[in-house]
C-alpha positions as CSV (number, residue, x, y, z in Angstrom):
1,M,-16.5,15.2,-32.8
2,N,-14.6,18.1,-31.2
3,D,-10.9,17.5,-31.1
4,A,-10.1,20.9,-29.5
5,V,-7.3,20.8,-27.0
6,I,-8.1,22.4,-23.6
7,Y,-5.2,23.9,-21.7
8,A,-5.3,24.5,-18.0
9,P,-5.1,28.2,-17.1
10,A,-1.6,29.4,-16.5
11,R,-0.6,30.0,-12.9
12,Q,0.9,33.4,-12.0
13,S,4.2,31.7,-11.3
14,D,4.2,30.1,-14.8
15,L,3.8,33.5,-16.4
16,A,6.9,34.9,-14.8
17,R,9.1,32.0,-16.0
18,P,11.1,31.9,-19.2
19,A,9.3,30.2,-22.1
20,G,11.5,27.0,-21.9
21,D,10.5,26.3,-18.2
22,A,6.8,27.1,-18.8
23,A,6.6,24.1,-21.2
24,L,7.4,21.8,-18.3
25,P,4.6,22.3,-15.8
26,W,5.8,19.3,-13.8
27,A,9.3,20.6,-13.4
28,D,8.4,22.0,-9.9
29,W,6.5,18.8,-8.8
30,P,8.0,17.1,-5.8
31,V,10.2,14.1,-6.4
32,L,8.9,10.9,-4.7
33,T,11.9,9.2,-3.3
34,R,11.0,7.8,0.1
35,A,8.5,5.2,1.3
36,S,6.6,7.9,3.2
37,D,6.1,9.7,-0.2
38,V,4.2,6.8,-1.8
39,M,2.7,4.7,1.0
40,T,-0.9,4.5,2.0
41,R,-0.9,6.1,5.4
42,D,-2.8,4.5,8.4
43,P,-3.7,1.4,6.4
44,D,-6.6,-1.0,7.3
45,R,-5.4,-3.7,9.6
46,V,-6.7,-6.3,12.0
47,A,-5.7,-7.0,15.6
48,G,-3.8,-10.2,16.4
49,S,-6.6,-11.1,18.8
50,D,-9.4,-11.0,16.1
51,T,-10.9,-14.3,15.3
52,L,-10.6,-15.6,11.7
53,M,-14.3,-15.1,11.2
54,E,-13.9,-11.5,12.1
55,V,-10.9,-11.1,9.8
56,A,-12.9,-12.7,7.0
57,G,-15.8,-10.3,7.5
58,I,-13.4,-7.3,7.5
59,M,-11.7,-8.5,4.3
60,R,-15.1,-9.0,2.7
61,S,-16.3,-5.5,3.6
62,L,-13.1,-3.9,2.5
63,L,-12.8,-6.1,-0.7
64,V,-9.2,-6.9,0.0
65,A,-7.2,-10.1,-0.1
66,F,-4.3,-9.2,2.3
67,L,-4.3,-7.3,5.6
68,P,-1.6,-6.5,8.1
69,V,-1.9,-8.0,11.5
70,C,-0.8,-5.7,14.4
71,D,-0.6,-6.0,18.2
72,E,-2.2,-3.5,20.5
73,R,0.8,-1.1,20.2
74,G,0.6,-1.1,16.4
75,D,3.6,-3.4,15.9
76,L,3.4,-5.5,12.9
77,Q,2.9,-9.2,13.6
78,G,2.5,-10.4,10.0
79,I,0.3,-10.4,7.0
80,I,-2.9,-12.5,6.7
81,A,-4.1,-13.6,3.3
82,L,-7.7,-14.4,2.2
83,Q,-6.3,-17.6,0.6
84,D,-5.1,-18.7,4.0
85,L,-8.5,-18.1,5.5
86,H,-10.1,-20.3,2.9
87,R,-7.8,-23.1,3.8
88,V,-8.6,-23.0,7.5
89,L,-12.2,-21.9,7.7
90,R,-14.8,-24.6,6.8
91,P,-18.6,-24.2,6.8
92,G,-20.1,-25.5,10.0
93,H,-16.8,-25.7,11.8
94,P,-16.2,-22.5,13.7
95,S,-12.6,-21.7,14.4
96,T,-11.3,-20.2,17.6
97,A,-8.0,-19.4,16.0
98,T,-6.9,-15.8,15.9
99,A,-5.4,-13.6,13.2
100,S,-1.9,-13.8,14.9
101,S,-1.9,-17.6,14.7
102,L,-2.4,-17.5,10.9
103,A,-0.4,-14.4,10.1
104,S,2.7,-15.1,8.1
105,E,5.7,-13.1,9.3
106,P,6.5,-10.7,6.4
107,A,9.9,-11.6,5.0
108,V,10.1,-8.1,3.4
109,T,9.3,-4.7,4.9
110,I,10.5,-1.3,4.2
111,G,11.4,1.6,6.5
112,V,9.4,4.9,6.4
113,N,12.5,6.8,5.2
114,D,13.9,4.1,2.8
115,P,14.3,4.9,-0.9
116,V,11.6,3.5,-3.1
117,D,13.4,3.3,-6.4
118,H,13.6,-0.5,-6.2
119,V,10.2,-1.2,-4.6
120,R,8.5,-2.4,-7.8
121,E,11.2,-4.9,-8.6
122,L,11.5,-6.0,-5.0
123,M,7.8,-6.8,-4.8
124,A,7.8,-8.6,-8.1
125,E,10.9,-10.6,-7.1
126,Q,9.4,-11.6,-3.7
127,R,5.9,-12.1,-5.2
128,I,4.2,-9.9,-2.7
129,W,1.2,-7.7,-3.2
130,L,1.5,-5.7,0.1
131,L,4.7,-4.2,1.4
132,P,4.4,-3.0,5.0
133,V,6.1,0.3,5.8
134,L,7.5,0.4,9.3
135,N,8.7,3.0,11.7
136,G,10.7,0.7,14.0
137,R,8.3,-2.2,14.3
138,R,5.2,0.0,14.2
139,L,3.1,-0.2,11.0
140,V,2.7,3.3,9.6
141,G,1.7,2.5,6.0
142,V,1.6,0.0,3.1
143,I,2.6,0.1,-0.5
144,H,0.4,-2.0,-2.7
145,Y,1.8,-3.6,-5.8
146,T,-0.9,-2.3,-8.1
147,H,-0.2,1.3,-7.0
148,Q,3.4,0.8,-7.9
149,A,2.5,-0.6,-11.3
150,A,0.1,2.2,-12.0
151,A,2.6,4.8,-11.0
152,E,5.1,3.6,-13.5
153,T,2.7,3.0,-16.4
154,P,3.0,5.7,-19.1
155,A,-0.1,7.7,-19.7
């Protein structure tokens, strides 16, 4: 077994620094402080007019359990959960209901420029997996709970 440590080649800017700063290669990394820094941009979503069968198919193809529901302008109408679809859809009983009729109004959203230092705790406290990021009422991104947990887990 080879236990040799491999170091990344030094950047020219690292060579010009004093030895103390060169030991901290992450010292010049950007600080992620706003929702726009950590959100998934242009997230998957469904239209409020989509049927529940269409929504179920989209969730299945994307392998997701939650999706934002938006109107034609991109304004957030709510969140639809796979669990809710299972309660409504029954084999042999096609539903004419739409995504907007089943979408639950999100009690919690965050603005695109809001600080994210409390997002993990907020999502755990509210027991939500998907936090919509809004610019006004328009959905511009989402923060997923598992991304927050992974970002704060030590390597």
